[in-house]
SEDRENZA-822316 format. One record per atom (N, C-alpha, C): residue number from 1; atom name; x, y, z. Coordinates in steps of 0.05 Angstrom, whole numbers, plus 5000, padded with zeros to 4 digits. Layout:
// SEDRENZA-822316
{rec NUM,CA,{X,Y,Z}}
...
***
This chain:
// SEDRENZA-822316
{rec 1,N,{0855,2709,1882}}
{rec 1,CA,{0850,2682,1871}}
{rec 1,C,{0876,2672,1859}}
{rec 2,N,{0888,2651,1871}}
{rec 2,CA,{0914,2641,1861}}
{rec 2,C,{0914,2611,1863}}
{rec 3,N,{0927,2598,1844}}
{rec 3,CA,{0932,2570,1845}}
{rec 3,C,{0961,2565,1854}}
{rec 4,N,{0964,2550,1875}}
{rec 4,CA,{0990,2547,1888}}
{rec 4,C,{0997,2517,1886}}
{rec 5,N,{1021,2511,1876}}
{rec 5,CA,{1030,2483,1873}}
{rec 5,C,{1051,2476,1894}}
{rec 6,N,{1047,2453,1907}}
{rec 6,CA,{1066,2443,1926}}
{rec 6,C,{1077,2417,1915}}
{rec 7,N,{1104,2415,1913}}
{rec 7,CA,{1117,2392,1902}}
{rec 7,C,{1139,2382,1920}}
{rec 8,N,{1148,2358,1914}}
{rec 8,CA,{1170,2346,1930}}
{rec 8,C,{1167,2316,1931}}
{rec 9,N,{1189,2303,1939}}
{rec 9,CA,{1189,2274,1941}}
{rec 9,C,{1170,2265,1963}}
{rec 10,N,{1160,2241,1960}}
{rec 10,CA,{1145,2228,1982}}
{rec 10,C,{1163,2227,2006}}
{rec 11,N,{1153,2235,2030}}
{rec 11,CA,{1169,2235,2054}}
{rec 11,C,{1179,2262,2062}}
{rec 12,N,{1174,2283,2045}}
{rec 12,CA,{1183,2310,2052}}
{rec 12,C,{1162,2324,2069}}
{rec 13,N,{1138,2312,2073}}
{rec 13,CA,{1118,2325,2090}}
{rec 13,C,{1100,2344,2074}}
{rec 14,N,{1099,2339,2048}}
{rec 14,CA,{1084,2357,2030}}
{rec 14,C,{1054,2359,2037}}
{rec 15,N,{1041,2336,2039}}
{rec 15,CA,{1012,2336,2044}}
{rec 15,C,{1006,2349,2072}}
{rec 16,N,{1023,2343,2091}}
{rec 16,CA,{1019,2355,2118}}
{rec 16,C,{1022,2385,2117}}
{rec 17,N,{1041,2394,2101}}
{rec 17,CA,{1046,2423,2098}}
{rec 17,C,{1022,2437,2084}}
{rec 18,N,{1012,2424,2063}}
{rec 18,CA,{0989,2435,2049}}
{rec 18,C,{0966,2440,2068}}
{rec 19,N,{0960,2421,2085}}
{rec 19,CA,{0938,2423,2104}}
{rec 19,C,{0944,2446,2124}}
{rec 20,N,{0969,2448,2132}}
{rec 20,CA,{0976,2469,2151}}
{rec 20,C,{0973,2497,2139}}
{rec 21,N,{0980,2499,2113}}
{rec 21,CA,{0978,2524,2099}}
{rec 21,C,{0948,2532,2096}}
{rec 22,N,{0931,2512,2090}}
{rec 22,CA,{0903,2517,2088}}
{rec 22,C,{0891,2527,2114}}
{rec 23,N,{0900,2515,2136}}
{rec 23,CA,{0891,2523,2163}}
{rec 23,C,{0900,2552,2169}}
{rec 24,N,{0925,2558,2162}}
{rec 24,CA,{0936,2584,2168}}
{rec 24,C,{0923,2605,2151}}
{rec 25,N,{0916,2599,2127}}
{rec 25,CA,{0901,2618,2110}}
{rec 25,C,{0873,2623,2121}}
{rec 26,N,{0861,2602,2132}}
{rec 26,CA,{0834,2605,2144}}
{rec 26,C,{0836,2625,2168}}
{rec 27,N,{0857,2622,2184}}
{rec 27,CA,{0861,2640,2207}}
{rec 27,C,{0864,2669,2197}}
{rec 28,N,{0877,2672,2173}}
{rec 28,CA,{0882,2698,2162}}
{rec 28,C,{0857,2709,2147}}
{rec 29,N,{0835,2694,2148}}
{rec 29,CA,{0811,2703,2135}}
{rec 29,C,{0809,2697,2105}}
{rec 30,N,{0825,2678,2096}}
{rec 30,CA,{0825,2671,2068}}
{rec 30,C,{0814,2642,2064}}
{rec 31,N,{0800,2638,2042}}
{rec 31,CA,{0789,2612,2036}}
{rec 31,C,{0809,2596,2018}}
{rec 32,N,{0810,2570,2022}}
{rec 32,CA,{0828,2553,2007}}
{rec 32,C,{0815,2526,2001}}
{rec 33,N,{0821,2516,1978}}
{rec 33,CA,{0812,2490,1969}}
{rec 33,C,{0836,2473,1963}}
{rec 34,N,{0838,2449,1974}}
{rec 34,CA,{0860,2431,1969}}
{rec 34,C,{0852,2410,1948}}
{rec 35,N,{0870,2405,1929}}
{rec 35,CA,{0867,2384,1910}}
{rec 35,C,{0892,2368,1907}}
{rec 36,N,{0891,2343,1914}}
{rec 36,CA,{0915,2325,1913}}
{rec 36,C,{0915,2309,1887}}
{rec 37,N,{0939,2304,1878}}
{rec 37,CA,{0943,2286,1855}}
{rec 37,C,{0963,2264,1862}}
{rec 38,N,{0959,2239,1854}}
{rec 38,CA,{0935,2230,1839}}
{rec 38,C,{0910,2237,1855}}
{rec 39,N,{0888,2243,1840}}
{rec 39,CA,{0864,2251,1853}}
{rec 39,C,{0851,2228,1868}}
{rec 40,N,{0838,2236,1890}}
{rec 40,CA,{0824,2215,1906}}
{rec 40,C,{0795,2212,1898}}
{rec 41,N,{0785,2232,1882}}
{rec 41,CA,{0757,2232,1875}}
{rec 41,C,{0752,2232,1845}}
{rec 42,N,{0773,2225,1830}}
{rec 42,CA,{0770,2223,1801}}
{rec 42,C,{0775,2194,1792}}
{rec 43,N,{0762,2184,1771}}
{rec 43,CA,{0765,2156,1764}}
{rec 43,C,{0794,2149,1756}}
{rec 44,N,{0808,2167,1742}}
{rec 44,CA,{0835,2161,1734}}
{rec 44,C,{0854,2162,1758}}
{rec 45,N,{0850,2181,1776}}
{rec 45,CA,{0866,2183,1800}}
{rec 45,C,{0862,2159,1818}}
{rec 46,N,{0837,2150,1820}}
{rec 46,CA,{0832,2127,1837}}
{rec 46,C,{0846,2102,1826}}
{rec 47,N,{0846,2099,1799}}
{rec 47,CA,{0859,2077,1787}}
{rec 47,C,{0889,2078,1792}}
{rec 48,N,{0901,2102,1790}}
{rec 48,CA,{0930,2106,1795}}
{rec 48,C,{0936,2098,1824}}
{rec 49,N,{0919,2107,1843}}
{rec 49,CA,{0924,2101,1871}}
{rec 49,C,{0922,2072,1877}}
{rec 50,N,{0904,2058,1863}}
{rec 50,CA,{0902,2029,1867}}
{rec 50,C,{0928,2016,1856}}
{rec 51,N,{0939,2026,1834}}
{rec 51,CA,{0963,2015,1823}}
{rec 51,C,{0987,2021,1840}}
{rec 52,N,{0989,2046,1850}}
{rec 52,CA,{1012,2054,1865}}
{rec 52,C,{1012,2045,1894}}
{rec 53,N,{0989,2049,1907}}
{rec 53,CA,{0989,2046,1937}}
{rec 53,C,{0979,2019,1946}}
{rec 54,N,{0963,2005,1930}}
{rec 54,CA,{0953,1980,1940}}
{rec 54,C,{0966,1956,1926}}
{rec 55,N,{0976,1960,1902}}
{rec 55,CA,{0988,1938,1887}}
{rec 55,C,{0968,1919,1877}}
{rec 56,N,{0942,1925,1880}}
{rec 56,CA,{0921,1907,1871}}
{rec 56,C,{0917,1908,1840}}
{rec 57,N,{0927,1930,1828}}
{rec 57,CA,{0925,1933,1800}}
{rec 57,C,{0953,1935,1789}}
{rec 58,N,{0960,1918,1769}}
{rec 58,CA,{0986,1918,1758}}
{rec 58,C,{0987,1935,1733}}
{rec 59,N,{1004,1956,1733}}
{rec 59,CA,{1006,1974,1711}}
{rec 59,C,{1035,1977,1703}}
{rec 60,N,{1040,1976,1677}}
{rec 60,CA,{1067,1980,1667}}
{rec 60,C,{1076,2008,1674}}
{rec 61,N,{1100,2011,1685}}
{rec 61,CA,{1109,2037,1694}}
{rec 61,C,{1109,2058,1671}}
{rec 62,N,{1111,2049,1647}}
{rec 62,CA,{1111,2068,1624}}
{rec 62,C,{1084,2081,1621}}
{rec 63,N,{1063,2068,1631}}
{rec 63,CA,{1036,2079,1629}}
{rec 63,C,{1030,2101,1649}}
{rec 64,N,{1047,2103,1669}}
{rec 64,CA,{1041,2122,1691}}
{rec 64,C,{1041,2151,1682}}
{rec 65,N,{1059,2158,1664}}
{rec 65,CA,{1061,2186,1655}}
{rec 65,C,{1036,2195,1641}}
{rec 66,N,{1026,2182,1621}}
{rec 66,CA,{1000,2191,1609}}
{rec 66,C,{0977,2190,1628}}
{rec 67,N,{0977,2171,1647}}
{rec 67,CA,{0956,2169,1666}}
{rec 67,C,{0956,2193,1685}}
{rec 68,N,{0980,2201,1694}}
{rec 68,CA,{0983,2224,1712}}
{rec 68,C,{0973,2250,1698}}
{rec 69,N,{0981,2253,1673}}
{rec 69,CA,{0973,2277,1658}}
{rec 69,C,{0943,2277,1654}}
{rec 70,N,{0932,2253,1647}}
{rec 70,CA,{0903,2251,1642}}
{rec 70,C,{0887,2258,1668}}
{rec 71,N,{0897,2249,1690}}
{rec 71,CA,{0884,2255,1716}}
{rec 71,C,{0883,2285,1721}}
{rec 72,N,{0906,2299,1716}}
{rec 72,CA,{0907,2328,1720}}
{rec 72,C,{0889,2342,1701}}
{rec 73,N,{0889,2333,1675}}
{rec 73,CA,{0872,2346,1655}}
{rec 73,C,{0842,2342,1662}}
{rec 74,N,{0836,2320,1674}}
{rec 74,CA,{0808,2314,1682}}
{rec 74,C,{0798,2334,1702}}
{rec 75,N,{0816,2347,1717}}
{rec 75,CA,{0809,2366,1738}}
{rec 75,C,{0815,2395,1730}}
{rec 76,N,{0826,2399,1706}}
{rec 76,CA,{0835,2425,1698}}
{rec 76,C,{0813,2446,1699}}
{rec 77,N,{0790,2440,1687}}
{rec 77,CA,{0768,2460,1687}}
{rec 77,C,{0757,2464,1716}}
{rec 78,N,{0756,2443,1731}}
{rec 78,CA,{0747,2445,1759}}
{rec 78,C,{0765,2464,1775}}
{rec 79,N,{0791,2461,1771}}
{rec 79,CA,{0810,2479,1784}}
{rec 79,C,{0806,2508,1776}}
{rec 80,N,{0799,2512,1751}}
{rec 80,CA,{0793,2539,1742}}
{rec 80,C,{0769,2551,1756}}
{rec 81,N,{0749,2534,1760}}
{rec 81,CA,{0724,2543,1774}}
{rec 81,C,{0730,2548,1803}}
{rec 82,N,{0745,2530,1816}}
{rec 82,CA,{0753,2534,1844}}
{rec 82,C,{0769,2560,1847}}
{rec 83,N,{0785,2566,1827}}
{rec 83,CA,{0801,2591,1828}}
{rec 83,C,{0783,2616,1829}}
{rec 84,N,{0759,2613,1819}}
{rec 84,CA,{0740,2635,1821}}
{rec 84,C,{0725,2636,1847}}
{rec 85,N,{0722,2612,1859}}
{rec 85,CA,{0706,2609,1884}}
{rec 85,C,{0722,2612,1909}}
{rec 86,N,{0748,2608,1908}}
{rec 86,CA,{0765,2609,1932}}
{rec 86,C,{0787,2629,1928}}
{rec 87,N,{0798,2638,1951}}
{rec 87,CA,{0821,2656,1949}}
{rec 87,C,{0846,2642,1939}}
{rec 88,N,{0848,2616,1947}}
{rec 88,CA,{0872,2600,1939}}
{rec 88,C,{0863,2572,1933}}
{rec 89,N,{0874,2561,1912}}
{rec 89,CA,{0872,2532,1906}}
{rec 89,C,{0899,2520,1911}}
{rec 90,N,{0901,2501,1929}}
{rec 90,CA,{0927,2489,1937}}
{rec 90,C,{0929,2462,1924}}
{rec 91,N,{0948,2458,1906}}
{rec 91,CA,{0952,2433,1892}}
{rec 91,C,{0974,2417,1906}}
{rec 92,N,{0967,2394,1916}}
{rec 92,CA,{0985,2375,1928}}
{rec 92,C,{0996,2357,1906}}
{rec 93,N,{1016,2366,1892}}
{rec 93,CA,{1028,2352,1869}}
{rec 93,C,{1013,2358,1843}}
{rec 94,N,{1026,2356,1820}}
{rec 94,CA,{1014,2360,1794}}
{rec 94,C,{1033,2348,1773}}
{rec 95,N,{1021,2337,1752}}
{rec 95,CA,{1038,2322,1733}}
{rec 95,C,{1058,2339,1718}}
{rec 96,N,{1054,2365,1716}}
{rec 96,CA,{1073,2381,1700}}
{rec 96,C,{1100,2382,1713}}
{rec 97,N,{1102,2377,1739}}
{rec 97,CA,{1129,2376,1752}}
{rec 97,C,{1135,2348,1762}}
{rec 98,N,{1115,2335,1774}}
{rec 98,CA,{1120,2307,1783}}
{rec 98,C,{1130,2289,1761}}
{rec 99,N,{1121,2294,1736}}
{rec 99,CA,{1130,2278,1714}}
{rec 99,C,{1160,2280,1710}}
{rec 100,N,{1171,2304,1713}}
{rec 100,CA,{1200,2307,1709}}
{rec 100,C,{1215,2292,1730}}
{rec 101,N,{1205,2291,1754}}
{rec 101,CA,{1220,2277,1776}}
{rec 101,C,{1217,2247,1774}}
{rec 102,N,{1193,2238,1769}}
{rec 102,CA,{1187,2210,1771}}
{rec 102,C,{1188,2194,1745}}
{rec 103,N,{1187,2208,1722}}
{rec 103,CA,{1184,2193,1697}}
{rec 103,C,{1208,2195,1679}}
{rec 104,N,{1228,2211,1685}}
{rec 104,CA,{1252,2213,1668}}
{rec 104,C,{1267,2187,1665}}
{rec 105,N,{1265,2170,1684}}
{rec 105,CA,{1279,2145,1682}}
{rec 105,C,{1265,2125,1664}}
{rec 106,N,{1240,2131,1658}}
{rec 106,CA,{1224,2113,1641}}
{rec 106,C,{1220,2124,1613}}
{rec 107,N,{1218,2151,1611}}
{rec 107,CA,{1214,2164,1586}}
{rec 107,C,{1237,2184,1580}}
{rec 108,N,{1240,2191,1555}}
{rec 108,CA,{1261,2210,1548}}
{rec 108,C,{1252,2238,1556}}
{rec 109,N,{1270,2257,1560}}
{rec 109,CA,{1262,2284,1566}}
{rec 109,C,{1243,2296,1546}}
{rec 110,N,{1247,2291,1520}}
{rec 110,CA,{1229,2302,1499}}
{rec 110,C,{1201,2291,1502}}
{rec 111,N,{1199,2265,1509}}
{rec 111,CA,{1173,2253,1513}}
{rec 111,C,{1158,2265,1537}}
{rec 112,N,{1173,2268,1559}}
{rec 112,CA,{1161,2281,1582}}
{rec 112,C,{1152,2309,1576}}
{rec 113,N,{1169,2324,1562}}
{rec 113,CA,{1163,2352,1555}}
{rec 113,C,{1138,2353,1538}}
{rec 114,N,{1134,2334,1520}}
{rec 114,CA,{1111,2334,1503}}
{rec 114,C,{1085,2326,1517}}
{rec 115,N,{1087,2305,1533}}
{rec 115,CA,{1063,2294,1546}}
{rec 115,C,{1055,2311,1570}}
{rec 116,N,{1074,2322,1585}}
{rec 116,CA,{1068,2337,1609}}
{rec 116,C,{1071,2367,1605}}
{rec 117,N,{1069,2376,1581}}
{rec 117,CA,{1074,2405,1575}}
{rec 117,C,{1053,2423,1589}}
{rec 118,N,{1063,2445,1602}}
{rec 118,CA,{1044,2464,1614}}
{rec 118,C,{1024,2475,1595}}
{rec 119,N,{1030,2475,1569}}
{rec 119,CA,{1012,2487,1549}}
{rec 119,C,{0986,2470,1546}}
{rec 120,N,{0986,2446,1557}}
{rec 120,CA,{0962,2430,1556}}
{rec 120,C,{0940,2439,1575}}
{rec 121,N,{0948,2455,1595}}
{rec 121,CA,{0930,2462,1616}}
{rec 121,C,{0921,2491,1614}}
{rec 122,N,{0896,2496,1620}}
{rec 122,CA,{0885,2523,1621}}
{rec 122,C,{0891,2537,1647}}
{rec 123,N,{0894,2521,1668}}
{rec 123,CA,{0898,2533,1695}}
{rec 123,C,{0924,2524,1707}}
{rec 124,N,{0943,2541,1707}}
{rec 124,CA,{0970,2535,1717}}
{rec 124,C,{0975,2550,1743}}
{rec 125,N,{0994,2539,1760}}
{rec 125,CA,{1000,2552,1785}}
{rec 125,C,{1012,2579,1782}}
{rec 126,N,{1006,2597,1800}}
{rec 126,CA,{1018,2624,1800}}
{rec 126,C,{1042,2624,1818}}
{rec 127,N,{1045,2604,1836}}
{rec 127,CA,{1068,2601,1853}}
{rec 127,C,{1073,2572,1857}}
{rec 128,N,{1099,2565,1860}}
{rec 128,CA,{1107,2537,1864}}
{rec 128,C,{1126,2535,1887}}
{rec 129,N,{1119,2517,1906}}
{rec 129,CA,{1136,2512,1929}}
{rec 129,C,{1146,2483,1927}}
{rec 130,N,{1172,2479,1928}}
{rec 130,CA,{1183,2452,1927}}
{rec 130,C,{1197,2445,1953}}
{rec 131,N,{1188,2424,1966}}
{rec 131,CA,{1200,2415,1991}}
{rec 131,C,{1224,2398,1985}}
{rec 132,N,{1246,2403,1999}}
{rec 132,CA,{1271,2389,1996}}
{rec 132,C,{1282,2379,2022}}
{rec 133,N,{1291,2354,2023}}
{rec 133,CA,{1304,2343,2047}}
{rec 133,C,{1325,2323,2038}}
{rec 134,N,{1346,2319,2054}}
{rec 134,CA,{1366,2299,2048}}
{rec 134,C,{1353,2272,2044}}
{rec 135,N,{1364,2256,2026}}
{rec 135,CA,{1353,2230,2020}}
{rec 135,C,{1352,2212,2045}}
{rec 136,N,{1371,2215,2063}}
{rec 136,CA,{1371,2199,2087}}
{rec 136,C,{1346,2206,2104}}
{rec 137,N,{1339,2231,2105}}
{rec 137,CA,{1316,2240,2121}}
{rec 137,C,{1290,2229,2108}}
{rec 138,N,{1288,2231,2082}}
{rec 138,CA,{1264,2222,2068}}
{rec 138,C,{1261,2192,2071}}
{rec 139,N,{1283,2177,2068}}
{rec 139,CA,{1282,2148,2070}}
{rec 139,C,{1274,2139,2098}}
{rec 140,N,{1284,2153,2118}}
{rec 140,CA,{1277,2147,2146}}
{rec 140,C,{1247,2153,2152}}
{rec 141,N,{1237,2175,2141}}
{rec 141,CA,{1209,2182,2145}}
{rec 141,C,{1191,2161,2132}}
{rec 142,N,{1198,2153,2108}}
{rec 142,CA,{1181,2133,2095}}
{rec 142,C,{1181,2106,2110}}
{rec 143,N,{1204,2099,2120}}
{rec 143,CA,{1206,2074,2136}}
{rec 143,C,{1190,2076,2162}}
{rec 144,N,{1190,2100,2173}}
{rec 144,CA,{1176,2104,2199}}
{rec 144,C,{1145,2102,2196}}
{rec 145,N,{1135,2104,2171}}
{rec 145,CA,{1107,2102,2167}}
{rec 145,C,{1097,2073,2173}}
{rec 146,N,{1115,2054,2171}}
{rec 146,CA,{1107,2027,2177}}
{rec 146,C,{1089,2015,2155}}
{rec 147,N,{1090,2027,2131}}
{rec 147,CA,{1073,2017,2110}}
{rec 147,C,{1090,2001,2090}}
{rec 148,N,{1077,1984,2074}}
{rec 148,CA,{1090,1969,2054}}
{rec 148,C,{1102,1988,2033}}
{rec 149,N,{1128,1984,2026}}
{rec 149,CA,{1141,2002,2007}}
{rec 149,C,{1127,2001,1980}}
{rec 150,N,{1125,2024,1967}}
{rec 150,CA,{1114,2025,1940}}
{rec 150,C,{1135,2016,1920}}
{rec 151,N,{1130,1994,1907}}
{rec 151,CA,{1151,1983,1889}}
{rec 151,C,{1158,2000,1865}}
{rec 152,N,{1139,2018,1857}}
{rec 152,CA,{1144,2035,1834}}
{rec 152,C,{1162,2058,1841}}
{rec 153,N,{1159,2070,1865}}
{rec 153,CA,{1172,2095,1871}}
{rec 153,C,{1188,2096,1897}}
{rec 154,N,{1190,2073,1911}}
{rec 154,CA,{1206,2072,1935}}
{rec 154,C,{1226,2049,1930}}
{rec 155,N,{1249,2057,1919}}
{rec 155,CA,{1269,2038,1910}}
{rec 155,C,{1296,2041,1924}}
{rec 156,N,{1295,2052,1948}}
{rec 156,CA,{1320,2054,1963}}
{rec 156,C,{1333,2082,1961}}
{rec 157,N,{1354,2086,1976}}
{rec 157,CA,{1365,2112,1980}}
{rec 157,C,{1378,2123,1955}}
{rec 158,N,{1389,2106,1938}}
{rec 158,CA,{1401,2116,1913}}
{rec 158,C,{1380,2127,1894}}
{rec 159,N,{1357,2114,1893}}
{rec 159,CA,{1335,2124,1877}}
{rec 159,C,{1325,2150,1888}}
{rec 160,N,{1323,2152,1914}}
{rec 160,CA,{1314,2177,1927}}
{rec 160,C,{1333,2199,1922}}
{rec 161,N,{1359,2193,1922}}
{rec 161,CA,{1380,2214,1916}}
{rec 161,C,{1376,2224,1887}}
{rec 162,N,{1369,2206,1869}}
{rec 162,CA,{1365,2214,1841}}
{rec 162,C,{1340,2232,1839}}
{rec 163,N,{1318,2224,1853}}
{rec 163,CA,{1294,2241,1853}}
{rec 163,C,{1300,2269,1863}}
{rec 164,N,{1316,2270,1884}}
{rec 164,CA,{1322,2296,1896}}
{rec 164,C,{1337,2314,1876}}
{rec 165,N,{1356,2302,1861}}
{rec 165,CA,{1371,2317,1841}}
{rec 165,C,{1353,2327,1819}}
{rec 166,N,{1333,2311,1812}}
{rec 166,CA,{1314,2319,1791}}
{rec 166,C,{1297,2343,1800}}
{rec 167,N,{1288,2341,1825}}
{rec 167,CA,{1272,2364,1836}}
{rec 167,C,{1289,2389,1838}}
{rec 168,N,{1314,2386,1844}}
{rec 168,CA,{1331,2410,1845}}
{rec 168,C,{1334,2422,1818}}
{rec 169,N,{1334,2405,1797}}
{rec 169,CA,{1338,2415,1770}}
{rec 169,C,{1312,2428,1759}}
{rec 170,N,{1289,2420,1771}}
{rec 170,CA,{1263,2430,1761}}
{rec 170,C,{1262,2461,1762}}
{rec 171,N,{1276,2473,1781}}
{rec 171,CA,{1275,2502,1784}}
{rec 171,C,{1285,2516,1758}}
{rec 172,N,{1305,2505,1746}}
{rec 172,CA,{1315,2517,1721}}
{rec 172,C,{1296,2513,1697}}
{rec 173,N,{1280,2492,1699}}
{rec 173,CA,{1262,2485,1677}}
{rec 173,C,{1236,2502,1678}}
{rec 174,N,{1226,2506,1702}}
{rec 174,CA,{1199,2518,1705}}
{rec 174,C,{1200,2546,1717}}
{rec 175,N,{1223,2556,1723}}
{rec 175,CA,{1225,2583,1736}}
{rec 175,C,{1211,2604,1720}}
{rec 176,N,{1210,2602,1694}}
{rec 176,CA,{1198,2623,1677}}
{rec 176,C,{1167,2620,1677}}
{rec 177,N,{1157,2598,1686}}
{rec 177,CA,{1128,2594,1686}}
{rec 177,C,{1114,2606,1711}}
{rec 178,N,{1127,2606,1734}}
{rec 178,CA,{1116,2616,1758}}
{rec 178,C,{1138,2620,1779}}
{rec 179,N,{1134,2639,1798}}
{rec 179,CA,{1154,2642,1819}}
{rec 179,C,{1157,2616,1834}}
{rec 180,N,{1182,2608,1840}}
{rec 180,CA,{1187,2583,1853}}
{rec 180,C,{1205,2586,1877}}
{rec 181,N,{1197,2572,1899}}
{rec 181,CA,{1213,2574,1923}}
{rec 181,C,{1220,2546,1933}}
{rec 182,N,{1245,2540,1938}}
{rec 182,CA,{1254,2515,1950}}
{rec 182,C,{1253,2518,1980}}
{rec 183,N,{1241,2498,1994}}
{rec 183,CA,{1237,2499,2023}}
{rec 183,C,{1252,2476,2036}}
{rec 184,N,{1264,2481,2059}}
{rec 184,CA,{1278,2461,2074}}
{rec 184,C,{1257,2445,2090}}
{rec 185,N,{1252,2420,2080}}
{rec 185,CA,{1231,2404,2092}}
{rec 185,C,{1239,2392,2119}}
{rec 186,N,{1263,2397,2129}}
{rec 186,CA,{1270,2388,2155}}
{rec 186,C,{1262,2408,2177}}
{rec 187,N,{1253,2432,2168}}
{rec 187,CA,{1243,2452,2187}}
{rec 187,C,{1215,2445,2196}}
{rec 188,N,{1207,2456,2220}}
{rec 188,CA,{1180,2450,2230}}
{rec 188,C,{1158,2459,2210}}
{rec 189,N,{1137,2443,2208}}
{rec 189,CA,{1115,2448,2189}}
{rec 189,C,{1102,2475,2195}}
{rec 190,N,{1098,2482,2220}}
{rec 190,CA,{1086,2507,2227}}
{rec 190,C,{1102,2531,2217}}
{rec 191,N,{1128,2529,2219}}
{rec 191,CA,{1146,2550,2210}}
{rec 191,C,{1144,2553,2180}}
{rec 192,N,{1145,2531,2165}}
{rec 192,CA,{1143,2532,2136}}
{rec 192,C,{1116,2543,2127}}
{rec 193,N,{1095,2535,2141}}
{rec 193,CA,{1068,2546,2134}}
{rec 193,C,{1067,2576,2138}}
{rec 194,N,{1080,2585,2160}}
{rec 194,CA,{1080,2614,2165}}
{rec 194,C,{1095,2629,2143}}
{rec 195,N,{1118,2618,2134}}
{rec 195,CA,{1133,2630,2112}}
{rec 195,C,{1117,2631,2086}}
{rec 196,N,{1104,2609,2080}}
{rec 196,CA,{1088,2608,2056}}
{rec 196,C,{1065,2627,2056}}
{rec 197,N,{1050,2627,2078}}
{rec 197,CA,{1026,2644,2079}}
{rec 197,C,{1034,2674,2078}}
{rec 198,N,{1056,2681,2091}}
{rec 198,CA,{1065,2708,2089}}
{rec 198,C,{1072,2716,2060}}
{rec 199,N,{1085,2697,2046}}
{rec 199,CA,{1091,2702,2018}}
{rec 199,C,{1066,2704,2001}}
{rec 200,N,{1047,2687,2005}}
{rec 200,CA,{1022,2687,1989}}
{rec 200,C,{1006,2713,1994}}
{rec 201,N,{1004,2721,2019}}
{rec 201,CA,{0989,2745,2025}}
{rec 201,C,{1002,2770,2013}}
{rec 202,N,{1029,2771,2014}}
{rec 202,CA,{1044,2793,2001}}
{rec 202,C,{1038,2794,1971}}
{rec 203,N,{1039,2771,1958}}
{rec 203,CA,{1034,2769,1930}}
{rec 203,C,{1006,2778,1923}}
{rec 204,N,{0987,2770,1940}}
{rec 204,CA,{0959,2778,1936}}
{rec 204,C,{0955,2808,1939}}
{rec 205,N,{0969,2819,1958}}
{rec 205,CA,{0968,2848,1963}}
{rec 205,C,{0979,2863,1939}}
{rec 206,N,{1003,2854,1929}}
{rec 206,CA,{1015,2867,1906}}
{rec 206,C,{0998,2865,1882}}
{rec 207,N,{0984,2842,1878}}
{rec 207,CA,{0967,2839,1855}}
{rec 207,C,{0943,2857,1856}}
{rec 208,N,{0933,2861,1881}}
{rec 208,CA,{0910,2878,1885}}
{rec 208,C,{0917,2907,1879}}
{rec 209,N,{0940,2915,1888}}
{rec 209,CA,{0950,2942,1884}}
{rec 209,C,{0954,2947,1854}}
{rec 210,N,{0966,2927,1841}}
{rec 210,CA,{0971,2929,1812}}
{rec 210,C,{0945,2932,1796}}
{rec 211,N,{0925,2918,1806}}
{rec 211,CA,{0899,2918,1793}}
{rec 211,C,{0885,2946,1795}}
{rec 212,N,{0892,2961,1816}}
{rec 212,CA,{0880,2987,1820}}
{rec 212,C,{0895,3009,1804}}
{rec 213,N,{0920,3002,1796}}
{rec 213,CA,{0936,3022,1782}}
{rec 213,C,{0926,3027,1754}}
***
């Protein structure tokens, strides 16, 4: 039973990879539950998605940090229950790391550290995978979607370059909280899923052996 967090900029293929990992775990005989943030089935997450993805709701960018944390907290106990019911809970983004990448330009580091502190949550990831790709690749992928650009978080290649640097720095901030692996998001999704599942199964095996000792 493990909670696994997948992070990375929009356009790195994170959600596609999470689904591929869940499918590969199923083939390996393991059960997995996916939870995306902002949540699609929570009232706070739905509000955030309306603000971010539809533009139908106008929200001051400063309000996004507490909203993101509130959405994750709203699901914290559910994640703990799923962790008992499934072999793996796969988190597609979470405010404890997304906040550092997306909110540092709006809030001070001390404010982000206080509002998005891991100590607020009862159920934290046991492993973290961060997808990384050159800003040119990410920008091209977002443009290829043919969707209206998100005015809050799609602000051109310089902004994407800054986001990438923040995600690279996250490893030094959260490395003590859980094992963390940076992944090359330009590689095929199936290959990345294979690497991740192999890593997760090894960790599960080691944990089982340790439990018998």
